[in-house]
N, C-alpha and C positions, 0 to 999 in steps of 0.2 A: 504493499499499501504507498501511496506517494502522497504528500501534504504539500500544498505552496501557500503562505501566507505575506502578506506586506504589511504590517502594521504600522512601518516610516512613512508619514505624508508627506509629499517629494513635492518641493516649490522650484522651480526653474526660472532663469531668464534675467535681464538686466534688472538692478534693482531688489531683488528677490528678499534680500534681508528687512525689506519692510513688513515682511510676514510674521516677524517677533513679536510684533503686537498683537497678535491675535490670542495670545496667550494671557494677556492682561496681568502679567506679572508685576509686582512691586518690589521684589528682593531678586535681585539678578547675579548671580556669580558666573564669570567668564573665563574659561580657561584658554589660553594661549600662550606664545614663544616670546621672548624678548623684541622680536623685529616688528611684529605687529604692535605691541605696546609703546613701539617707540616710534612707529610712521604714522600712528592715529588711526589706524584701522580699527583696532579693539575697541576705541572710545565712539569711533563711528557706531560700531555694530552695537554696543551697548546703549548708546543712544536711541537707535533703531526699535531696542526692544521696548524702550518708553517705563523701564522703572522707575522707581523713587529713589532705591539704593541700589548701588552698583559696588560690587569687589571685580576686580580683575588680578587672578593668578596667572604672571607670565613667566612662571619659572621652566616651562617646556624645553628640556632639549631632545634632539634625535635619539632615537632608541630609548624611550622614558623607563626609569628604573623602577623598582619596587619600591626603594624607599623614596624617591620624589613622589610616587602616586600618594605613600602612605602622607608626608608632608601636605598635599593637597587633599588629601581626604580630611584632616585635622582640620584645615581652613574652612573646608565646605561645610563640616559639620559644625562648627562655631558659628559660621554666618547664617546658617538656615536659610536657605533661600526657597523661593516658589517657583524657581527659572535657572536651570543649569545648561550654559552655551558652550560650545567648543569650536573656534575658531583656529583653523591653520590645515596644516597637512596630516598624514596620518598619525605621528607622536602626539599632536594637540589632542586628537580626538581618542584614540586610546587611552591616553591619560584621563581625561577627562569621564571615559566610559570605565577606567575602572575606577576612578574615584567615587563615580556613581554607585557602583557597584559596593564595595568596602564601606561607603556611609550608610545604606540601606536606606536612602532617602526614598521620597515618594513624589520628589518633583519632576518635571518631565524635562529630557534632554534632547536640545536643537543642536544639530553638528551642520556647521557650514565647513567644506572642506575648500583650501586655497590652491588645493594641486589636484592634477587630474589622474589618481593612481588607485589609492588605498581602498576606497570604496567603504571604508569604516563607518561612514555617516547612514548606512543602511543594514550594517551586518551584526552577526551575535558574538563577533571575535574583538579582542583586544591583545595586544602584544607588548608585555613587560620583560625587561631584561634585570637580570639576576645572576651575579658572579660571572660575568661572561657567556651568559646563556640566555635565548630568547625564549620567552613561556607562554603561549599563547592560553588567555583566558577564553573559554567557550560558553556562552550561557544568553539566553534569551531576553533576561533582564538588561543584558549590554545596548541590545536595539535602541537606537534613538527614536523618541516619538515622534521629530521631524529630520527634514534632510533639506537644507537650502543651497541650490546650487545657483549661486548669483556670478554671473556671468562678467559682471564689474569687477570681480577680484582677479581676473585671470590676466589683466590686461600686462602686467610685468613679469610673466615667468622666464626666468633664464634658462638658457637652451640646454643646460646640462640637467634641471631639474624637469624641462617637458620631455626629455628622452628617458631619465630613469624612472620616472610615475609612468610613460606612457607604456614600457613593458613592465608595469605591475598590473597594467588593464589588460595587456596581451596575455600576461601569465595566469592571472586570474581568470579570463576567458576560456582559454586553453586548458586547463587544467580542472576547472568546475564541468566542462564539456564532456569530458571523459570521466569523469569522478565516479565511484559505483554508486554513488546515491542521486544521481543525473536523472531528471526526469523532463518531462515535455516541457515546462513554464521555464523552468531553469535551462535548458537547453537553449529554446528561445531567444531568451534573453543573452547568452554565453555565446550564440552564434551570431546574432545583431552587435554584440559588443565589440567582439573579434574582428569582425568584417568593417565596422566602423571606425575603430582605433587605427588598425592597419593601413586603411586609405587615406587620413586625415595628417597622422603623427608627422610624416617629411613636410605637410604646408605648415603645420604650428611650429616646428622646428623652425623652418624656413621664417618665420615671423609673420605668417597670416594670422591675425588673431580672430576672424570670422569663424574658422573651424575650431575654436577652443572650447565653445561650449558643448559642441558635439561629442568630443573626447570627454568632456566632463559628464555628461549624460553616459557615455559608453563606459566608463568608470563606475556609476553608479549600477547599472544594468549588470554589469560585472560582479558588483558586491553582491548585488541581490541573487544572482548565480550560486557565487559559491557559498553563500550563507546557508543554503539550502542544498547544494550537491555536495559542496567539501572540495578540498583541494588535492594536491598530491606531494611527489617527490620533490619538485623544485622547489616549493617551499619549505618543505621540512628540511632540506638542506641548506637553503637561502638563508632560514633562520639560525641554522646551528652557524653557519660560517660567520655571520653579521653581528652575533654576540661576540664573538672573538676577535674579528677584524674591522669591524666597524667599516665595512664597504656599505653603502646606501642598498636597501633592500630591492630597488628595481633594476640596478644595474646588476646586482647578481643573478636576479632573475634571467635578464638578458644573456647572460654568460651562458646558464645552466640550461635554458630550457632547448636548445637544439639538442642537446646531449641526453636529455629526459625523454623528448620526442623518439628518440632511437631506442632507449632502453624500454619505453612502454608500449612500442608501435606493434608488439606481436598480440598483444591484449585490447589496443584502441587502434588497428589502423582504420577500420571502417569510418569512424567518428574522427580522426585527424582527417581523414581524405574528404569528408564531408565541410569541414572547416576550411581546408585549402581552397575547395570550391566557391566558398561563401564569400572567400576573401579575394576571388578572380586569380587565382593561383593555379588553378586547371589540374589537368591530369585525369585522362579517361581511366586509366586504372589507377587502383586505391594505392598499389605499391609506390606509383610514379608520384602521386597527388601529394602522400606523405613526405617523400623526398622533395616535393617542389614546398611544402611547407617549411620543411627545416631549412631548407637553402632560401628561399623567403624571408625566414626571421634574422638569418646570418647576413644578407644583403641590406636589411633595414637596420641592422644593430650596427653596420660599418656608416650607413648614409646619417646615422643619429650619431655619430662621432663616440660611440660606446666602446670600452675595452673588449677586445674578441676573446681572452682567456683571463682567469684569475690572477695570473703573473700580472700581464697589465693591467690588474686592476689594484695592482701592491701588494698581492700574499704571493709570497716566494714559495715555489715548489717545496724547496725545505723544509720551511715552516710548515707548509701543509702536511707533508708527510709524518713530520715529527708529531703534529696533533692529530693527525688522522683515528686515534684509536675514540679519541672523545668527541670529535667530530661526528663519526658514524655512530657513534651511542646515543648523542644528544638529538640526532637526526630521526633515528629509529623511533626514539621517545616522544618524536612529536606527534600530536594528534593527525597533523597533514598525512600522514603516512596510511592510516587508516582507511582513507579512501581514494588512494591512487588504485589506478586499474590493475596495475600490476603487484602481488604481493612484495611489501617493502622488506630487502635483505640485506645484510653486510655487503656482500660481493655485488649486488644493484649500483649501492651508494657509492662504493669505491669507484667500480666502472665510470659512473656520471663523472666522478672529482676527478678520475685519470684523463678523459676528454677533454675537462675543462680546463684544467691547469695550466697548460702552456709550457714555455720554459722560461727559465730567469735565473 
């Protein structure tokens, strides 16, 4: 039996932050990073909520730690808001979601992504780091009440962020499409998200702002897909590597994804071929279409000026091999492994890492 639900209300377009007023909140707690606090965006969003009293927690850092979430939770509980707002990329949303979860509050959470990648604004997932390991939290209580996709916040995205986050969208869509819990509704969203993002990323990277809302919507669609269907080995390994080496999550996905496709093709060839055709990569035979899918992602990775190997991303093969047992153990312990189309085993993870490692 398959189930699908979308409890998150999604508001999109220019000026969409105005929807915050619908909550009628008087006490607003906003979670963000120092960049948005300093450039005035956090204050603008807080004003859009129309609250009488506002507190801004601007301590979010990349790969938020358990201790940071605990610090924020204490401040959140002391403030006792009637609306919690998350503003920023995946780190800000993950931190706010974890704070809401640990505080056990009854207030609604509105998530406002400023990057097009994590899909966290509609998912049951949050990622926290502890002792160099990324730990996914998975619970339906983590799903925000509202997702605000405001295209006005996408005007000044750095090229590197467009590339990193863009491959996060592609990996979410691709992995959820072949995940063991995939169903008709998650497939529909994943297929559209993958094809849409694959087509629009080069233009966004080149500076065409008109396509950015399209990728933003694709990110949310991919988030809806994977929160129902699950993910796979690409994310499990990326979480393991990211906690140790602090390479951006989407960048790791870009490096790992072609290798993961090769390893999973035995179990997921037909669905990989469907994605290839949906993205215009063709191939009359499924085996050819899967090869085109892998090669197409590698071409796009190069076009977006992303590293081709882990060595190019700054992870030396020597250090990778020395930490291999811990990396493999953390990946196998990651819940994303449970929904990979192939059973997740030690040798499979090692094979993916060997192909992705490069020389250095």
